[in-house]
Backbone and ligand atoms as CSV (ligand in chain L), in Angstrom:
chain,resi,resn,atom,element,x,y,z
A,1,MET,N,N,138.710,96.079,152.291
A,1,MET,CA,C,138.283,94.756,151.778
A,1,MET,C,C,138.945,93.638,152.620
A,2,PRO,N,N,138.197,92.669,153.025
A,2,PRO,CA,C,138.778,91.588,153.824
A,2,PRO,C,C,139.789,90.713,153.100
A,3,LYS,N,N,140.710,90.223,153.822
A,3,LYS,CA,C,141.727,89.336,153.223
A,3,LYS,C,C,141.297,87.872,153.573
A,4,ILE,N,N,141.144,87.077,152.517
A,4,ILE,CA,C,140.705,85.692,152.693
A,4,ILE,C,C,141.857,84.785,152.465
A,5,THR,N,N,142.088,83.845,153.321
A,5,THR,CA,C,143.170,82.924,153.172
A,5,THR,C,C,142.703,81.507,153.506
A,6,VAL,N,N,143.327,80.527,152.872
A,6,VAL,CA,C,143.126,79.124,153.259
A,6,VAL,C,C,144.466,78.589,153.799
A,7,ASP,N,N,144.421,78.086,155.033
A,7,ASP,CA,C,145.620,77.492,155.627
A,7,ASP,C,C,145.795,76.111,155.050
A,8,SER,N,N,146.748,75.963,154.115
A,8,SER,CA,C,146.912,74.673,153.416
A,8,SER,C,C,147.360,73.588,154.357
A,9,SER,N,N,147.938,73.929,155.509
A,9,SER,CA,C,148.360,72.890,156.463
A,9,SER,C,C,147.143,72.300,157.198
A,10,LEU,N,N,146.002,72.979,157.139
A,10,LEU,CA,C,144.752,72.482,157.803
A,10,LEU,C,C,143.764,71.903,156.765
A,11,CYS,N,N,143.721,72.447,155.550
A,11,CYS,CA,C,142.721,72.005,154.546
A,11,CYS,C,C,142.849,70.499,154.309
A,12,VAL,N,N,141.645,69.819,154.320
A,12,VAL,CA,C,141.595,68.404,154.051
A,12,VAL,C,C,141.022,68.110,152.721
A,13,GLY,N,N,140.782,69.162,151.887
A,13,GLY,CA,C,140.395,68.961,150.465
A,13,GLY,C,C,138.964,68.468,150.309
A,14,CYS,N,N,138.089,68.788,151.217
A,14,CYS,CA,C,136.714,68.262,151.127
A,14,CYS,C,C,135.905,68.947,149.978
A,15,GLY,N,N,136.360,70.151,149.535
A,15,GLY,CA,C,135.757,70.788,148.396
A,15,GLY,C,C,134.518,71.588,148.728
A,16,LEU,N,N,134.096,71.611,150.012
A,16,LEU,CA,C,132.907,72.324,150.360
A,16,LEU,C,C,132.947,73.825,150.064
A,17,CYS,N,N,134.126,74.427,150.286
A,17,CYS,CA,C,134.164,75.869,150.031
A,17,CYS,C,C,133.977,76.211,148.590
A,18,GLU,N,N,134.561,75.396,147.678
A,18,GLU,CA,C,134.380,75.586,146.221
A,18,GLU,C,C,132.944,75.352,145.847
A,19,THR,N,N,132.292,74.403,146.444
A,19,THR,CA,C,130.872,74.152,146.171
A,19,THR,C,C,130.048,75.324,146.618
A,20,ASN,N,N,130.387,75.877,147.795
A,20,ASN,CA,C,129.564,77.019,148.374
A,20,ASN,C,C,129.909,78.311,147.663
A,21,CYS,N,N,131.137,78.526,147.202
A,21,CYS,CA,C,131.468,79.803,146.577
A,21,CYS,C,C,132.618,79.593,145.576
A,22,PRO,N,N,132.258,79.124,144.388
A,22,PRO,CA,C,133.290,78.885,143.323
A,22,PRO,C,C,133.913,80.177,142.810
A,23,GLU,N,N,133.307,81.353,143.138
A,23,GLU,CA,C,133.894,82.609,142.708
A,23,GLU,C,C,135.202,82.863,143.472
A,24,VAL,N,N,135.272,82.392,144.665
A,24,VAL,CA,C,136.429,82.692,145.543
A,24,VAL,C,C,137.360,81.512,145.731
A,25,PHE,N,N,136.774,80.331,145.848
A,25,PHE,CA,C,137.609,79.138,146.165
A,25,PHE,C,C,137.671,78.193,144.956
A,26,LYS,N,N,138.894,77.699,144.764
A,26,LYS,CA,C,139.099,76.738,143.674
A,26,LYS,C,C,139.990,75.585,144.142
A,27,MET,N,N,139.539,74.330,143.898
A,27,MET,CA,C,140.332,73.161,144.237
A,27,MET,C,C,141.364,72.991,143.143
A,28,LYS,N,N,142.640,72.808,143.520
A,28,LYS,CA,C,143.647,72.599,142.547
A,28,LYS,C,C,144.120,71.158,142.545
A,29,ASP,N,N,145.057,70.860,141.632
A,29,ASP,CA,C,145.451,69.491,141.396
A,29,ASP,C,C,146.064,68.832,142.612
A,30,ASP,N,N,146.590,69.613,143.517
A,30,ASP,CA,C,147.171,69.053,144.771
A,30,ASP,C,C,146.031,68.667,145.786
A,31,GLY,N,N,144.773,68.888,145.431
A,31,GLY,CA,C,143.719,68.508,146.301
A,31,GLY,C,C,143.337,69.487,147.358
A,32,LEU,N,N,143.986,70.687,147.292
A,32,LEU,CA,C,143.730,71.704,148.312
A,32,LEU,C,C,142.953,72.878,147.699
A,33,ALA,N,N,142.339,73.628,148.577
A,33,ALA,CA,C,141.572,74.805,148.164
A,33,ALA,C,C,142.459,76.061,148.088
A,34,TYR,N,N,142.225,76.822,147.059
A,34,TYR,CA,C,142.968,78.098,146.893
A,34,TYR,C,C,142.023,79.216,146.712
A,35,VAL,N,N,142.418,80.418,147.161
A,35,VAL,CA,C,141.646,81.611,147.003
A,35,VAL,C,C,141.977,82.244,145.613
A,36,ILE,N,N,140.967,82.373,144.827
A,36,ILE,CA,C,141.196,82.960,143.460
A,36,ILE,C,C,140.620,84.351,143.303
A,37,SER,N,N,139.842,84.784,144.320
A,37,SER,CA,C,139.297,86.122,144.285
A,37,SER,C,C,139.101,86.557,145.741
A,38,GLU,N,N,139.164,87.822,145.978
A,38,GLU,CA,C,139.009,88.340,147.349
A,38,GLU,C,C,137.619,88.643,147.733
A,39,SER,N,N,136.706,88.643,146.771
A,39,SER,CA,C,135.349,89.029,147.125
A,39,SER,C,C,134.325,88.282,146.266
A,40,CYS,N,N,133.073,88.220,146.758
A,40,CYS,CA,C,132.008,87.618,146.057
A,40,CYS,C,C,130.764,88.340,146.389
A,41,LYS,N,N,129.985,88.717,145.337
A,41,LYS,CA,C,128.797,89.513,145.565
A,41,LYS,C,C,127.609,88.565,145.869
A,42,THR,N,N,127.736,87.287,145.632
A,42,THR,CA,C,126.630,86.354,145.781
A,42,THR,C,C,126.586,85.625,147.093
A,43,HIS,N,N,127.771,85.226,147.625
A,43,HIS,CA,C,127.802,84.361,148.763
A,43,HIS,C,C,128.340,85.085,150.034
A,44,ASN,N,N,127.874,84.650,151.159
A,44,ASN,CA,C,128.327,85.190,152.420
A,44,ASN,C,C,129.602,84.436,152.821
A,45,LEU,N,N,130.729,85.096,152.663
A,45,LEU,CA,C,132.012,84.372,152.883
A,45,LEU,C,C,132.251,84.044,154.344
A,46,LYS,N,N,131.605,84.789,155.237
A,46,LYS,CA,C,131.762,84.415,156.650
A,46,LYS,C,C,131.057,83.051,156.916
A,47,GLU,N,N,129.892,82.897,156.278
A,47,GLU,CA,C,129.195,81.551,156.444
A,47,GLU,C,C,129.983,80.447,155.763
A,48,VAL,N,N,130.564,80.732,154.573
A,48,VAL,CA,C,131.356,79.720,153.892
A,48,VAL,C,C,132.535,79.306,154.770
A,49,SER,N,N,133.194,80.307,155.378
A,49,SER,CA,C,134.345,79.998,156.217
A,49,SER,C,C,133.949,79.183,157.451
A,50,GLU,N,N,132.766,79.498,157.962
A,50,GLU,CA,C,132.326,78.803,159.186
A,50,GLU,C,C,131.913,77.304,158.851
A,51,GLN,N,N,131.663,77.040,157.626
A,51,GLN,CA,C,131.277,75.692,157.271
A,51,GLN,C,C,132.470,74.768,156.953
A,52,CYS,N,N,133.636,75.319,156.885
A,52,CYS,CA,C,134.835,74.543,156.666
A,52,CYS,C,C,135.009,73.623,157.901
A,53,PRO,N,N,135.108,72.295,157.704
A,53,PRO,CA,C,135.164,71.373,158.817
A,53,PRO,C,C,136.405,71.515,159.670
A,54,VAL,N,N,137.415,72.126,159.118
A,54,VAL,CA,C,138.674,72.200,159.889
A,54,VAL,C,C,139.090,73.668,160.131
A,55,THR,N,N,138.141,74.600,159.967
A,55,THR,CA,C,138.335,76.026,160.121
A,55,THR,C,C,139.666,76.516,159.511
A,56,ALA,N,N,139.856,76.102,158.242
A,56,ALA,CA,C,141.070,76.501,157.528
A,56,ALA,C,C,140.946,77.813,156.829
A,57,ILE,N,N,139.696,78.334,156.722
A,57,ILE,CA,C,139.496,79.589,155.995
A,57,ILE,C,C,139.452,80.729,157.002
A,58,LYS,N,N,140.354,81.684,156.760
A,58,LYS,CA,C,140.410,82.842,157.617
A,58,LYS,C,C,139.998,84.087,156.856
A,59,ILE,N,N,139.193,84.945,157.497
A,59,ILE,CA,C,138.819,86.225,156.888
A,59,ILE,C,C,139.321,87.263,157.876
A,60,GLU,N,N,140.260,88.116,157.424
A,60,GLU,CA,C,140.785,89.176,158.298
A,60,GLU,C,C,140.447,90.540,157.782
L,1,SF4,S1,S,136.057,73.692,153.137
L,1,SF4,FE1,FE,137.963,73.838,154.315
L,1,SF4,S2,S,138.815,71.771,154.314
L,1,SF4,FE2,FE,137.192,71.828,152.745
L,1,SF4,S3,S,138.323,72.291,150.824
L,1,SF4,FE3,FE,137.657,74.237,151.704
L,1,SF4,S4,S,139.372,74.999,152.984
L,1,SF4,FE4,FE,139.728,72.775,152.560
């Protein structure tokens, strides 16, 4: 199973990842995105990661 991470030093808090896949990404009170699940049956996580404007989402 791939390991999904958000680099909090890069994330600008745009919220796009949570909009695209709320199963995996959640915006928290500090304004940054966090990974709350490692997988999603509905969304293509590679595409979600590619849409991050600052390429903060890594899938390994
Ligand atoms: S899409 Fe990227 S910059 Fe925007 S909230 Fe998600 S991780 Fe942060």
